[in-house]
Backbone as CSV, one residue per row, in Angstrom:
resi,resn,N_x,N_y,N_z,CA_x,CA_y,CA_z,C_x,C_y,C_z
1,MET,51.592,53.321,198.786,51.861,53.866,197.359,52.508,52.749,196.834
2,ALA,53.560,52.369,197.605,54.335,51.186,197.087,53.672,49.931,196.741
3,VAL,52.626,49.827,197.549,51.968,48.553,197.213,51.018,48.740,195.927
4,GLU,50.469,49.560,195.579,49.746,50.112,194.415,50.614,50.150,193.046
5,GLN,51.926,50.533,193.449,52.799,50.481,192.071,53.227,48.861,191.974
6,LYS,53.765,48.243,192.871,53.772,46.804,192.902,52.716,46.170,192.104
7,GLU,51.294,46.358,192.365,50.016,45.852,191.787,50.105,46.131,190.498
8,MET,50.315,47.674,190.039,50.295,47.657,188.784,51.205,47.182,187.839
9,SER,52.458,46.945,188.474,53.573,46.157,187.663,53.118,44.851,187.514
10,PHE,52.697,44.351,188.241,52.011,42.848,188.317,51.065,42.981,187.148
11,LEU,50.244,43.743,187.168,49.110,43.879,186.092,49.712,43.957,184.790
12,GLY,50.764,44.681,184.685,51.736,45.124,183.424,52.367,43.646,183.035
13,HIS,52.635,42.994,183.865,53.137,41.671,183.383,52.124,40.928,182.721
14,LEU,51.018,40.987,183.578,49.802,40.044,182.803,49.404,40.571,181.439
15,GLU,49.381,41.712,181.327,49.135,42.499,180.185,50.097,41.926,178.893
16,GLU,51.345,42.169,179.361,52.315,41.717,178.611,52.297,40.435,178.044
17,LEU,51.862,39.430,179.075,51.904,37.762,178.818,50.709,37.575,177.966
18,ARG,49.578,38.201,178.129,48.338,38.246,177.580,48.661,38.432,176.014
19,TRP,49.247,39.619,175.650,49.778,39.734,174.171,50.724,38.729,173.520
20,HIS,51.663,38.329,174.437,52.397,37.168,174.095,51.785,35.954,173.752
21,LEU,50.639,35.818,174.040,49.885,34.407,173.878,48.790,34.989,172.817
22,ILE,48.178,35.983,172.569,47.526,36.250,171.460,48.516,36.214,170.263
23,ARG,49.636,36.721,170.344,50.444,36.540,168.900,50.764,35.268,168.768
24,SER,50.988,34.349,169.736,51.310,33.125,169.549,50.323,32.351,168.992
25,ALA,49.031,32.474,169.552,47.896,31.671,168.912,47.596,32.223,167.512
26,ALA,47.791,33.559,167.269,47.478,34.307,165.898,48.287,33.486,164.960
27,ALA,49.812,33.155,164.983,50.673,32.553,164.266,50.167,31.256,163.915
28,ILE,49.808,30.625,165.289,49.502,29.169,164.988,47.975,29.173,163.816
29,PHE,46.898,29.885,164.286,45.894,30.042,163.492,46.148,30.256,161.919
30,ILE,47.279,31.311,161.651,47.601,31.825,160.472,48.079,30.660,159.521
31,ILE,48.827,30.103,160.250,49.860,28.819,159.527,48.748,27.607,159.521
32,GLY,47.666,27.484,160.236,46.758,26.442,160.405,45.952,26.726,159.309
33,ILE,45.520,27.782,158.947,44.250,28.224,157.981,44.954,28.099,156.720
34,ALA,46.377,28.312,156.488,46.953,28.432,155.402,47.157,26.531,154.976
35,LEU,47.414,25.943,155.741,47.620,24.426,155.789,46.166,23.993,155.608
36,PHE,45.039,24.402,155.866,43.804,23.798,155.582,43.451,24.231,154.172
37,ILE,43.865,25.329,153.517,43.573,25.766,152.324,44.006,24.719,151.207
38,PHE,45.439,24.317,151.739,46.067,23.101,150.887,46.085,21.903,151.569
39,GLN,45.034,21.719,152.229,44.813,20.366,152.721,45.083,19.160,152.009
40,LYS,44.724,19.284,150.790,44.797,17.892,149.839,46.262,17.654,149.809
41,GLU,47.114,18.777,149.470,48.541,18.493,149.345,49.371,18.120,150.589
42,VAL,48.757,18.572,151.787,49.181,18.293,152.883,49.008,16.983,153.670
43,TYR,47.631,16.313,152.976,47.479,14.929,153.222,48.473,13.883,152.541
44,GLU,48.130,14.309,151.312,48.744,13.357,150.086,50.265,13.716,150.475
45,ASN,50.957,14.614,150.734,52.448,14.518,150.589,53.071,14.391,151.803
46,PHE,52.329,14.519,152.917,52.846,14.450,154.473,52.255,13.607,155.251
47,LEU,50.817,13.607,155.521,50.218,12.971,156.718,49.953,11.534,156.153
48,LEU,49.640,11.404,154.591,49.289,10.211,154.155,50.711,9.558,153.384
49,ALA,51.815,10.417,153.420,52.884,10.122,152.426,53.449,8.431,152.609
50,HIS,53.214,8.091,153.890,53.780,6.710,154.376,52.847,5.648,153.774
51,ARG,51.766,5.785,153.078,51.041,4.777,152.345,51.396,4.579,150.944
52,LYS,52.225,5.505,150.455,52.774,5.263,149.013,53.793,4.398,148.941
53,PRO,54.110,3.550,148.042,54.728,2.418,147.966,56.321,2.733,147.838
54,ASP,56.360,4.027,146.748,57.603,4.561,146.648,58.038,5.901,147.585
55,PHE,57.647,5.668,148.860,58.151,6.834,149.836,59.649,6.586,150.026
56,LEU,60.444,7.656,150.349,61.805,7.644,150.349,62.362,6.489,151.084
57,THR,62.076,6.257,152.384,62.532,5.502,153.375,62.301,4.102,152.774
58,TYR,61.150,3.341,152.320,60.807,2.353,151.660,61.951,1.711,150.641
59,ARG,62.207,2.936,149.743,63.244,2.795,148.600,64.655,2.630,149.148
60,VAL,65.122,3.403,150.192,66.154,3.221,151.011,66.619,1.843,151.697
61,PHE,65.606,1.489,152.232,65.729,0.158,152.889,65.681,-0.954,151.874
62,CYS,64.753,-1.089,150.675,64.984,-1.995,149.764,66.411,-2.050,148.902
63,ASP,67.182,-0.711,148.785,68.251,-0.692,148.207,69.177,-1.400,149.104
64,PHE,69.000,-1.052,150.281,70.263,-1.396,151.515,70.161,-3.044,151.555
65,PHE,68.952,-3.672,151.727,68.852,-4.951,151.875,69.130,-5.723,150.721
66,THR,69.049,-4.987,149.472,69.203,-5.711,148.082,70.859,-5.758,148.070
67,PHE,71.673,-4.750,148.513,72.873,-4.472,148.451,73.615,-5.696,149.223
68,LEU,72.866,-5.948,150.400,73.497,-7.094,151.177,72.995,-8.564,150.810
69,GLY,72.159,-8.500,149.630,71.753,-9.617,149.104,70.771,-10.360,149.758
70,LEU,69.865,-9.556,150.330,68.718,-9.925,151.365,67.247,-9.757,150.676
71,ASP,66.467,-10.520,150.683,65.214,-10.208,150.265,64.444,-9.268,151.442
72,SER,63.734,-8.361,151.149,62.944,-7.658,152.021,61.717,-7.010,151.541
73,ASP,60.773,-6.905,152.657,59.401,-6.489,152.357,59.130,-5.101,151.732
74,PHE,60.234,-4.289,152.168,60.010,-3.040,151.766,60.309,-2.899,150.179
75,CYS,60.955,-3.620,149.552,60.596,-3.841,148.006,59.500,-4.003,147.469
76,ASN,58.379,-4.694,148.462,57.116,-4.750,147.899,56.086,-4.285,148.660
77,VAL,56.529,-3.017,149.173,55.006,-2.401,150.044,53.830,-2.147,149.141
78,SER,52.867,-2.393,149.624,51.396,-2.169,149.011,50.307,-2.160,150.380
79,PHE,49.669,-0.929,149.837,48.555,-0.845,150.722,47.143,-1.164,150.159
80,LYS,46.546,-2.275,150.458,45.318,-2.674,149.417,44.187,-1.726,149.530
81,ASP,43.685,-1.376,150.806,42.725,-0.487,150.877,42.930,0.798,151.134
82,ASN,41.830,1.739,150.786,41.976,3.044,151.136,41.545,3.206,152.624
83,LEU,42.030,4.333,153.412,41.178,4.410,154.788,39.891,4.955,154.610
84,ILE,39.029,4.597,155.594,37.645,4.864,155.542,37.398,6.063,156.583
85,SER,36.441,6.818,156.348,35.803,7.868,157.183,34.011,7.256,157.744
86,LEU,33.984,7.043,158.856,32.745,6.682,159.366,31.718,7.364,159.577
87,LYS,32.042,9.039,159.716,31.180,9.834,160.177,30.877,11.206,159.162
88,PRO,29.861,11.540,158.838,29.863,12.703,157.722,30.734,13.831,158.119
89,THR,31.094,14.135,159.162,31.937,15.169,159.682,33.274,14.790,159.777
90,GLN,33.703,13.502,159.849,34.882,13.131,160.043,36.259,13.859,159.205
91,GLN,35.851,13.737,158.123,37.091,14.173,157.197,37.315,15.804,157.559
92,LEU,36.170,16.795,157.694,36.419,18.265,157.917,36.881,18.362,159.465
93,MET,36.331,17.586,160.345,37.083,17.733,161.770,38.530,17.538,161.680
94,ASN,38.812,16.294,161.178,40.188,15.669,161.166,41.049,16.942,160.285
95,SER,40.624,17.521,159.361,41.340,18.219,158.686,41.687,19.501,159.346
96,ILE,40.812,19.989,160.231,40.591,21.051,161.010,41.826,20.963,162.182
97,TRP,41.719,19.853,162.795,42.604,19.464,164.012,43.910,19.278,163.467
98,SER,44.203,18.382,162.341,45.313,18.472,161.667,46.025,19.539,161.342
99,SER,45.320,20.509,160.708,45.800,21.849,160.310,46.490,22.554,161.476
100,LEU,45.779,22.546,162.831,46.068,23.312,163.931,47.344,22.650,164.438
101,ILE,47.263,21.159,164.612,48.384,20.525,165.384,49.659,20.835,164.466
102,LEU,49.682,20.746,162.746,50.850,20.999,161.945,51.189,22.633,162.243
103,GLY,50.154,23.649,162.642,50.492,24.904,162.722,51.313,25.048,163.994
104,ILE,51.203,24.347,164.977,51.909,24.359,166.132,53.446,24.112,166.005
105,VAL,53.302,22.959,164.852,54.763,22.360,164.475,55.479,23.439,163.866
106,LEU,54.946,23.926,162.954,55.717,24.990,162.083,56.000,26.066,162.710
107,SER,55.052,26.520,163.430,55.150,27.981,164.317,56.167,27.765,165.383
108,PHE,56.444,26.576,165.498,57.508,26.371,167.034,58.710,27.630,167.160
109,PRO,59.515,27.755,166.256,60.400,28.798,166.231,59.869,29.868,166.895
110,TYR,58.922,30.489,166.281,58.170,31.573,166.712,57.759,31.724,168.071
111,LEU,57.053,30.565,168.375,56.495,30.420,169.626,57.414,30.433,170.807
112,LEU,58.973,30.008,170.285,59.987,30.132,171.419,60.363,31.616,171.458
113,TRP,60.392,32.220,170.391,60.763,33.541,170.038,59.764,34.427,171.293
114,GLU,58.540,34.107,171.298,57.560,34.908,171.916,58.135,34.473,173.436
115,VAL,58.331,33.343,173.942,58.922,33.011,175.344,59.836,33.818,175.653
116,TRP,61.205,33.896,174.650,61.911,34.472,175.008,62.151,36.026,175.296
117,ARG,60.915,36.709,174.273,60.867,38.117,174.579,60.094,38.521,175.878
118,PHE,59.321,37.491,176.215,58.414,37.706,177.753,59.500,37.478,178.386
119,VAL,60.888,36.546,178.697,61.667,36.125,179.468,62.716,37.461,179.713
120,ALA,63.161,37.983,178.295,63.991,38.610,178.265,64.171,40.130,178.998
121,PRO,63.075,40.480,179.341,63.437,41.945,180.227,63.820,41.610,181.194
122,GLY,63.697,40.414,182.059,64.203,40.161,183.389,65.503,39.801,183.345
123,LEU,66.356,39.467,182.366,67.534,38.879,182.190,68.704,40.203,182.112
124,THR,69.790,39.892,182.584,70.810,40.744,182.364,71.227,41.163,180.946
125,GLU,72.274,41.667,180.421,72.615,41.863,179.120,73.387,40.624,178.751
126,LYS,74.512,40.071,179.831,75.282,38.968,179.366,74.517,37.709,179.417
127,GLU,73.525,37.651,180.035,72.376,36.633,179.844,71.519,36.586,178.707
128,ILE,71.206,37.654,178.141,70.655,37.925,176.776,71.395,37.386,175.775
129,ASN,72.931,37.817,175.809,73.685,37.476,174.677,73.904,36.093,174.910
130,LYS,74.259,35.228,175.714,74.221,33.909,175.784,73.201,33.358,175.601
131,SER,71.644,33.601,175.921,70.613,32.803,175.558,70.083,33.157,174.092
132,ARG,70.828,33.667,173.171,70.668,34.230,171.995,70.579,32.783,170.948
133,GLY,71.265,31.919,171.402,71.151,30.767,170.509,70.185,29.694,171.155
134,PHE,69.384,29.997,172.017,68.543,29.135,172.457,67.324,28.698,171.491
135,ILE,66.774,29.757,170.900,65.933,29.455,169.764,66.209,28.463,168.579
136,PHE,67.670,29.032,168.369,68.139,28.092,167.127,68.192,26.541,167.613
137,ILE,68.878,26.479,168.921,69.218,24.901,169.303,67.994,24.253,169.427
138,ALA,66.962,24.917,170.153,65.831,24.193,170.676,64.832,23.846,169.392
139,SER,65.092,24.617,168.374,64.205,24.661,167.129,64.941,23.577,166.263
140,PHE,66.222,23.498,166.045,67.014,22.296,165.663,66.596,21.000,166.093
141,LEU,66.540,21.084,167.455,66.469,19.563,168.075,65.200,19.257,167.788
142,PHE,64.085,20.219,167.675,62.674,19.799,167.552,62.655,19.302,166.055
143,PHE,62.965,20.160,165.095,62.860,19.794,163.582,63.627,18.133,163.296
144,CYS,64.697,18.096,164.031,65.348,17.086,163.695,64.363,15.816,164.445
145,GLY,63.749,16.011,165.509,62.703,14.870,166.048,61.802,14.837,165.033
146,ILE,61.217,15.885,164.326,60.125,15.816,163.629,60.712,14.778,162.008
147,ALA,61.967,15.249,161.663,62.437,14.725,160.390,62.599,13.032,160.911
148,PHE,63.376,12.630,162.156,63.679,11.452,162.521,62.353,10.432,162.473
149,SER,61.263,11.124,163.124,60.086,10.314,163.203,59.394,10.124,161.992
150,PHE,59.761,11.030,161.166,58.627,11.076,159.760,59.278,10.143,158.950
151,TYR,60.642,10.076,158.854,61.469,9.320,157.609,61.936,7.757,158.229
152,VAL,61.906,7.645,159.318,62.309,6.535,160.169,61.194,5.737,160.951
153,ILE,60.630,6.353,161.898,59.657,5.912,163.255,58.821,5.448,162.219
154,ALA,57.985,6.599,161.619,56.525,6.362,161.348,56.483,5.402,159.752
155,PRO,57.376,5.374,159.113,57.394,4.441,157.826,57.594,2.869,158.443
156,ILE,58.384,2.682,159.128,58.695,1.489,159.639,57.416,1.053,160.710
157,SER,56.908,1.878,161.473,55.717,1.282,162.215,54.260,1.334,161.503
158,ILE,54.313,2.017,160.554,52.912,2.028,159.598,52.995,0.673,158.571
159,HIS,54.554,0.413,158.238,54.504,-0.731,157.322,54.218,-2.224,158.193
160,PHE,54.586,-2.218,159.574,54.466,-3.179,160.280,53.137,-3.251,160.770
161,LEU,52.426,-2.316,161.090,51.073,-2.211,161.669,50.066,-2.834,160.566
162,TYR,50.373,-2.198,159.166,49.262,-2.600,158.206,49.594,-3.959,157.607
163,ASN,50.602,-4.358,157.718,51.000,-5.724,157.333,50.642,-6.866,158.514
164,TYR,50.348,-6.333,159.661,50.275,-7.447,160.832,49.068,-8.089,160.850
165,GLN,48.912,-9.310,161.000,47.694,-9.910,160.664,47.558,-11.353,161.487
166,ILE,46.652,-11.483,162.452,46.710,-12.798,163.066,46.102,-13.924,162.378
167,THR,45.218,-13.531,161.437,44.362,-14.942,160.757,43.834,-14.127,159.353
168,ASP,43.507,-14.866,158.181,42.878,-14.165,157.140,41.238,-13.873,157.566
169,LEU,40.886,-14.543,158.697,39.460,-14.230,159.134,39.473,-12.970,159.548
170,ILE,40.524,-12.197,159.670,40.141,-10.937,160.411,40.722,-9.851,159.229
171,GLN,39.890,-9.008,158.973,40.302,-7.886,157.902,40.695,-6.428,158.554
172,ASN,41.769,-6.012,157.697,41.944,-4.652,158.444,41.301,-3.517,157.732
173,ASN,40.411,-2.889,158.383,39.874,-1.624,157.689,40.254,-0.605,158.715
174,PHE,41.363,0.092,158.272,41.477,1.301,159.177,41.009,2.774,158.970
175,THR,40.729,3.477,159.937,39.852,4.803,159.688,41.117,5.914,159.448
176,MET,40.598,7.035,158.556,41.370,7.783,158.747,42.220,8.614,159.981
177,ASP,41.209,8.567,160.963,41.433,9.300,162.338,42.447,8.408,162.801
178,SER,42.362,7.063,163.042,43.426,6.404,163.583,44.805,6.501,162.847
179,HIS,45.022,6.477,161.434,45.990,6.670,160.722,46.711,8.333,161.099
180,ILE,45.938,9.301,161.322,46.297,10.559,161.245,46.707,10.552,162.620
181,SER,46.177,10.132,163.716,46.598,10.228,165.067,47.871,9.524,165.193
182,LEU,48.051,8.461,164.620,49.112,7.701,164.617,50.480,8.673,164.468
183,VAL,50.484,9.226,163.276,51.482,10.133,162.630,51.651,11.248,163.644
184,THR,50.678,11.837,163.820,50.792,13.265,164.616,51.346,12.767,165.972
185,ASN,50.869,11.693,166.588,51.402,11.398,167.780,52.719,11.025,167.896
186,MET,53.214,10.657,166.978,54.673,10.070,166.976,55.607,11.443,166.460
187,LEU,55.007,12.081,165.503,55.772,13.382,165.197,56.190,14.298,166.667
188,LEU,54.858,14.613,167.112,55.038,15.457,168.590,55.665,14.751,169.772
189,GLY,55.480,13.510,169.874,56.033,12.500,171.193,57.692,12.684,170.712
190,VAL,58.086,12.252,169.569,59.522,12.115,169.500,60.141,13.482,169.525
191,SER,59.605,14.516,168.667,60.270,15.772,168.532,60.205,16.521,169.908
192,VAL,59.390,16.302,170.907,59.570,16.578,172.400,60.565,15.898,172.959
193,LEU,60.801,14.649,172.702,61.940,13.964,173.348,63.135,14.431,173.062
194,PHE,63.273,14.866,171.746,64.526,15.550,171.355,64.936,16.864,171.961
195,GLU,63.858,17.325,172.841,64.345,18.501,173.639,65.206,17.952,174.887
196,LEU,65.413,17.168,175.166,65.948,16.580,176.114,67.358,17.496,176.814
197,PRO,68.127,17.796,175.736,69.519,18.546,176.210,68.969,19.735,176.667
198,VAL,67.875,20.535,176.259,67.678,21.863,176.383,67.124,22.068,177.686
199,LEU,66.197,20.889,177.780,65.504,20.609,179.344,66.546,20.408,180.586
200,VAL,67.693,19.698,180.214,68.587,19.312,181.128,69.388,20.534,181.387
201,PHE,69.721,21.625,180.118,70.420,22.949,180.547,69.688,23.642,181.668
202,PHE,68.428,23.974,181.532,67.722,24.536,182.220,67.608,24.045,183.681
203,LEU,67.457,22.671,183.994,67.465,22.144,185.354,68.773,22.504,185.929
204,THR,69.885,22.082,185.197,71.165,22.331,185.520,71.257,23.899,186.045
205,LYS,70.995,24.748,185.347,70.839,26.113,185.741,70.244,26.568,187.138
206,ILE,69.116,25.890,187.353,68.542,26.235,188.561,68.859,25.191,189.690
207,GLY,69.776,24.279,189.419,70.259,23.600,190.429,69.457,22.178,190.653
208,LEU,68.606,21.893,189.650,68.004,20.558,190.150,68.629,19.374,189.591
209,VAL,69.668,19.258,188.587,70.220,18.572,187.967,71.722,18.807,188.030
210,THR,72.484,17.590,188.184,73.963,17.901,188.212,74.519,16.800,187.164
211,PRO,75.794,16.746,186.644,76.340,15.540,185.719,76.387,14.139,186.708
212,GLU,76.693,14.402,187.814,76.689,13.292,188.855,75.565,12.666,188.793
213,PHE,74.437,13.676,189.049,72.985,12.912,189.213,72.700,11.991,187.858
214,LEU,72.912,12.913,186.659,72.623,12.037,185.490,73.276,10.785,185.269
215,ARG,74.644,10.678,185.679,75.277,9.411,185.648,74.982,8.370,186.293
216,ARG,74.593,8.913,187.639,74.281,7.897,188.588,72.886,7.220,188.509
217,TYR,71.958,7.933,187.735,70.622,7.470,187.367,70.709,6.969,185.923
218,ARG,71.666,6.719,185.286,71.792,6.457,183.911,70.760,5.052,183.583
219,LYS,71.162,4.273,184.370,70.461,2.859,184.089,68.946,2.922,184.388
220,HIS,68.476,3.932,185.349,67.176,4.217,185.400,66.508,4.959,184.205
221,SER,67.322,5.784,183.846,66.695,6.690,182.695,66.670,5.522,181.459
222,LEU,67.329,4.530,181.325,67.386,3.559,180.134,65.853,3.091,180.374
223,VAL,65.198,2.661,181.541,64.011,2.294,181.733,63.022,3.211,181.328
224,VAL,63.102,4.729,181.851,62.394,5.686,181.575,62.044,5.834,179.932
225,VAL,63.105,5.825,179.481,63.304,5.890,177.845,62.224,4.977,177.152
226,LEU,62.739,3.669,177.647,62.104,2.643,176.995,60.386,2.705,176.988
227,ILE,60.029,3.047,178.321,58.664,3.408,178.506,58.139,4.605,177.760
228,LEU,58.889,5.683,177.690,58.147,6.893,176.938,58.226,6.179,175.426
229,ALA,59.227,5.469,174.598,59.161,5.097,173.611,58.069,4.209,173.288
230,ALA,57.605,3.380,174.493,56.505,2.531,174.327,55.190,3.155,174.529
231,ILE,55.170,4.350,174.774,53.794,5.110,175.111,53.925,6.117,173.606
232,ILE,54.822,6.758,173.014,54.969,7.381,171.770,54.501,6.576,170.545
233,THR,55.196,5.292,170.716,55.029,4.497,169.439,54.543,3.654,169.285
234,PRO,53.891,2.912,168.467,53.316,1.479,168.135,53.835,0.310,169.326
235,PRO,52.939,-0.521,169.589,53.503,-1.701,170.187,54.430,-2.646,169.603
236,ASP,55.614,-2.206,168.581,56.625,-3.186,168.168,57.911,-2.791,168.466
237,ILE,58.483,-3.698,168.909,60.082,-3.663,169.367,60.720,-2.786,168.573
238,ALA,60.608,-3.177,167.519,61.451,-2.348,166.508,61.482,-0.871,166.484
239,SER,60.423,-0.566,166.475,60.166,0.926,166.767,60.572,1.585,168.086
240,GLN,60.343,1.031,169.294,60.676,1.161,170.325,62.248,1.335,170.567
241,VAL,62.782,0.082,170.022,64.444,0.291,170.253,64.707,1.590,169.277
242,ILE,64.582,1.834,167.900,65.063,2.853,167.305,64.742,4.005,167.814
243,VAL,63.607,4.453,168.485,63.446,5.606,169.191,64.413,5.756,170.386
244,ALA,64.551,4.631,171.140,65.427,4.713,172.233,66.783,5.137,172.073
245,ILE,67.424,4.586,171.084,68.888,4.919,170.397,69.128,6.065,170.321
246,PRO,68.346,7.033,169.942,68.813,8.458,169.562,68.572,9.423,170.845
247,ILE,67.513,8.868,171.769,67.131,9.611,172.948,68.328,9.186,174.004
248,LEU,68.851,8.051,173.947,70.024,7.600,174.935,71.270,8.564,174.598
249,ILE,71.466,8.554,173.048,72.708,9.483,172.772,72.380,10.777,173.086
250,LEU,71.129,11.440,173.090,70.806,12.685,173.497,70.975,12.959,175.333
251,TYR,70.726,11.672,175.849,71.054,11.923,177.147,72.454,11.961,177.626
252,GLU,73.159,11.330,176.759,74.688,11.416,177.037,75.104,12.761,176.486
253,ILE,74.807,13.126,175.532,74.900,14.818,175.387,74.428,15.591,176.318
254,SER,73.163,15.490,177.072,73.050,16.183,178.041,73.793,15.967,179.162
255,ILE,74.366,14.941,179.682,75.293,15.037,180.618,76.402,16.018,180.403
256,THR,77.230,15.834,178.934,78.063,17.052,178.793,77.562,18.482,178.999
257,VAL,76.155,18.476,178.442,75.836,19.857,178.711,75.686,20.335,179.979
258,SER,75.171,19.360,180.825,75.185,19.973,182.428,76.378,20.153,183.078
259,LYS,77.542,19.263,182.593,78.906,19.451,182.880,79.344,21.095,182.493
260,ILE,79.361,21.306,181.340,79.515,22.553,181.015,78.912,23.676,181.635
261,VAL,77.757,23.808,181.758,76.856,24.638,182.620,77.278,24.683,183.999
262,LEU,77.629,23.471,184.492,78.244,23.707,186.252,79.590,24.177,186.043
263,LYS,80.187,24.024,185.308,81.686,24.753,185.306,81.582,25.840,185.173
264,LYS,80.795,26.485,184.210,80.745,27.879,184.135,80.263,28.531,185.457
265,GLN,79.164,27.914,185.995,78.556,28.392,187.255,79.572,28.729,188.292
266,GLN,80.332,27.560,188.368,81.469,27.616,189.539,82.433,28.472,189.144
267,LYS,83.243,28.642,187.999,83.873,29.783,187.711,83.267,31.304,188.045
268,ASN,82.133,31.521,187.652,81.327,32.771,187.734,81.243,32.866,189.356
269,GLU,81.086,31.755,190.276,81.192,31.972,192.056,82.507,32.301,192.168
270,GLU,83.633,31.692,191.618,85.034,31.807,191.725,85.518,33.200,191.834
271,LYS,84.891,33.835,190.449,85.328,35.285,190.342,84.414,36.326,191.325
272,GLY,83.471,36.027,191.816,82.744,36.741,192.610,83.205,36.739,194.043
273,ILE,83.856,35.588,194.497,84.489,35.626,195.544,85.829,36.213,195.469
274,ARG,86.649,36.210,194.340,87.733,36.973,194.341,87.485,38.566,194.524
275,VAL,86.539,38.682,193.969,86.132,40.507,193.683,85.847,40.806,195.194
């Protein structure tokens, strides 16, 4: 009888997980459909925004270098040719996949909320109260990564790559797929890396990471960060360094987060011993 009850409880958890996944997928598809309907605006104002000479980052960099009395290519940004589509279905398929990817990005806070709702029944009331800020903090870091990638990494990388040419005998004719993949990969890659403090928080909670461990392997982490930066950014040193700087800052913040979590755990253990 006990075995049957346990099996029903397990199946109940699976059923509950299934509905969380269904609602999460529905949120992604609904937002994706809305983005697909307004695909022209999404492409012109977001995915292809870095091809506009008057993009905000180009103007800021131009004003900055002008203030220093230096000439800059950012004051004369130009993209000669339009992107090309090589297949009859390429634009349609690209717009569908781009809508789904951006649907995941925009629904990220809701997806976290669904994860929290699934985990919450297994937590104590005290743990639930402490974890309420998780969705806000994780979403804030995620969108900080999106903004940093969109306004800093992407324009610098695109400006460099579009103007890089070995010889005049080679002509650059980029496809829309290559450009959109470049932008979306940077957006998602950098935003995921910005979740480092959240990841360290949970790893410290379960005892896999300590502040001493993070300090001891600080130099090793620098190598890992540079490798990850090289993977998610184009192969130019400037973009990799610019990505590495905030990640290293977040790494130092993660050490502090781990220290705070460990101190709280030790205090709780001491209280338990006294009782």
